[in-house]
N, C-alpha and C positions, 0 to 999 in steps of 0.2 A: 504494500500500500504506500501511497505517497501523501505526505501531509505538508501543510505550511503551518508552522507554529510561531506564535507571537507572544512574547512575555514582556508585559509592560509594567514598569514600576515607577511610581510618582511620589516624590517627597515635596511637601509644601511646608515651609518654615514660617512660624508666627512672626519672626523678625529675620531679616536677611542673615544668612550664614556667611561668615567671613572666609571660610574654606571648607572643603569636604574631601574625603578620600573613600574609595570603595573598591572592592574586588568582586568579580562576578563568576559564578559557575553556572552558566546558562547555555553553553554551547553543547548541542547533542554530540554524543560520542560516535566515533567511527569505529565500529566493532562488527564482528560477524553477525549477520542478520539485520544490520542497520547501516545505511549509507547517508552521508550528508552532502548536499549539493550547495547551492548558494546560501550564504548567511551573512549577517551583519549586525552591528550594534550602533544605534543612533542615540546620541546624548544631547540633552539641552540643560545647561550651556554646552556648546560643542568644544571638546578638549581631546587631546590625543589619547589613544588607548594602547597599552602594551599588554603582552601576554607571556605566560610560561606554563609548563606542565607540572602539576604538583606530584607529591609522593605516590598518590594512588592512580596517576595517569589521567587525571581530569585536566581539561584546559581551563586555565584561570586568566581572566582579563582584568586589568586594574587601571585606575585613572585617578587623577586629582583635579579638583577645581580650586585653584589658588587665588580666587577673587570672590567678591561678594555676590551672592545670588539668593533669591528667595524661593526658587523652585529647582528641583533636579528631576529630570525625566530620563529614564533608561528604557529603551525599546530594543529588545533582542529578537531577531527573527531568523528563521532557517527553513530550508526545504529539506525534508527528510524522507527517505524510503526505507520501509521496514519489511522484513520477510518472515519473522517469527520462527527461527530455527528450533526444532524440537531437540531435547537432550538425547544423548545416545542411550538406547534401551539397556545396554549391558551395565551402565553405571548406576542404573536405578534398581537392578535386580539383586544387588549385594545386600547382605544383612548389615545392621548398624555396627555389629562387632567387627565385621570385615572392613567396613569403611573406616572405623577408628584406627585399625592397624595401618591402613594406607595414610591416614592423616598424620599419624605419629612419624611416619617416614618422611613427611614433608613439612615438619613443624616450623622450620625456619621461614617458609613462605606463608604459612597459614596462621602463625602465632597471634598476630594482631586481631584476627577475626574470630579468636576464641576467648579473648580477654574482656573483662568488664570495662565499661566507660561510665562517665557521669550520667549519660542518658540510658545506658544499658547495664544496670546492676544485675548480678547473677545470684543463684542459689536461694538465699532466704527470702528475697523479694517475691518468689514464686509460691511461698508457703500457703497464702490464702487461696490459691487456685485449687489446692487439694486434689491434684491429679498427677499421676505418673505418666508422662508423655512418651517415654522411650524405654524400650528394653533391648538389650544386646541382640537377641535372636530375631528381632523384628525386621521386616523388609524395609529398606531405606525409603523407597518411594512411598509406601503406605504411611510411614511415619511422617514424612514431610507434608504430604497431602492432608494427613489427619490433623496435624497442628494448624495448618492453614485454614482448614474447615472449622476446627474447634474455635479459633479466635473469631471467625466470621459469625458463628452461631451464638457465641456467649458475650459478645461486646457490641454495643450499639454505636453506629456512626452518628455523631452529634456535633456538628460544627459549633464552635464557641464554648464547648464544654471543657476544653483545655487550652493552654497556651504553650509556646515553644518550650518554656522551662518547667512545665508541670512534671513532677516526679512520677516515675513508673508505678510506684506503689499506690499513688492516688488514682491513677488510671485503672489499676486493678481493683481498687475498692469501689469505685463508682461504676465500673463495667461499661464505660463509654469513653469516646475520644474521637480522634481523626486518624487519617492514614499514617501520619508520622508516629503516633502512639502505638498503633497496631504493628507497624514495622519494628519498633523498638521492643515491643512485647515478644514478637516472634524471635527476634535476635536473642533476647534474654533466655528464652526457652531452649533454643537450639544450642547456644554456646554453653549453657549450664550442663547439657548432656553431651558435650564434647563434639558437636557438629559445627564446623566453621561456616559462618554466614556473614554477609555484609549488607549495609544499608545502600539503597539505590534511590536517587531522586530523578524525576522525569515528568512526563506528561502522559495523559491517557485520553483517548477519544470516548466521550460519554455515550453518544448515540451512533449506532451502526445504521447508516442510511439504507442499507439493503435488507434489514431485518426488523422484526417487531419485538425483539427481546427487551428485557428490562435494562434501563440505562445503567452504565457503570458509574461508580461513585468516585469523586476526587478530581473532577475535571476543571473546576473553577479556578484552581491555582496549581502550584507544583504538586505532583503526586509523589507517593513514596511506596516502595515495596522492598522485598528482600531477595537476595541471591544467595543460594546455598552452593557450596563447593562440592561437586560430585567426584568420586574417584575417576581418574582419567583427565582431570583438569577442566571440566566444564562447569561454568557458573550457571545454575538453574534459577530462573526468576519465578517467584511466587508472590501473589498479591493477596494478602489476608483481608484487606478491605473489601475486595470483590469476590473472594473465594475462588480464585482461578490461577492458572499458570499465566505468566506474561506471554504476550504474543504480538501480532502485527499492530494492535491498537495501543501498545505501550511504546513510548519514545524515551529512550534512556539518555540521561544527561550526565550524571556523576555518581561515583561510588565512594564509600568510605566506611569507617567503623560505626558511625551514627550520624545524626543530622548535623552535628557541629562540623563534620568534615566536608559537607556538601551544600551548605546554605547557599541559595541562589545569589543573594546579595548580602554582603557584609561590609560595613563601613562605619565611619564616624564623621562628625562635623563640628565646627566651632561656631557658636552663636546661641540663639534663644533655645531654651530647654523644651519648648513645645514644637511638635511637628505632626503633620498629618501624612499618613502612608496609605497609598492605594496600590493594589496589585491586581492585574487582570491577565489571564492566560486564555488564548484561543488556539484550538487545534482543529484545522479544517482539512478534510480529505480532498485531495486533488484528483481529477480525472486524468488518466494517462491515454496517450495516443500511440498507435503503432509506430515503432521506430523512434519514439521520443527518447532523448538522452537526459539522464538525471542532471538537473541544474539548468536545463535549457529554458 
């Protein structure tokens, strides 16, 4: 599928800011199953943008506005083609015990995706769930799909019920949250049981124009899901907010240990303490023509 994605961020300051700095992780990734064509970032005020690749392989763009301004507008857009590659069947047929043996042999590469973080505490935080999610003889695929489905069935998607800094134990107590919270919860469960997994930010198409199925949740802003490392080196995407595997309708932007590693916009400014933030994301499917080249 081909999409045009636009991520618009607007800051309005109560009093003019004397300067501001920001870094962006809004560029879709060039990975198997996803190609990126034309893209760009438009800033108001207009200033130069530089970029680098961070530790996790994400493209980071950064800029500074070294003069007074009362508004900062960031519009990132891209043409993206997705194909939704399925995971290798053999990697899903192993038991959890067999998978753990393989993970132990690759601990240097996987270590960070097994550790707790401020957003993803392990072990005791899961006590109130009163559930044993994983047993060594279990089939790995059944375990992963089971956790994905369990979160979907036991937690309510409720925008505004949490904030970026809401602790995971509060999410567990109230049994509600947003996609970011459900991704952190799934990471906490899997890492507690020794299964390496990472946080993914991106976008999702809410409505399939060719079908009448129920709309997917999480399309109004950046979406979040989880990728699990499978034996053989494949990262398998699972979306607990929508109880499904990721596919053609998911656009992948950045990966990390948790939200802190992939925040779409992070920055600071000097000036008045009051600001108004508006974020809007649109993901529109594009029709393709025979012989059309990506990015044309």
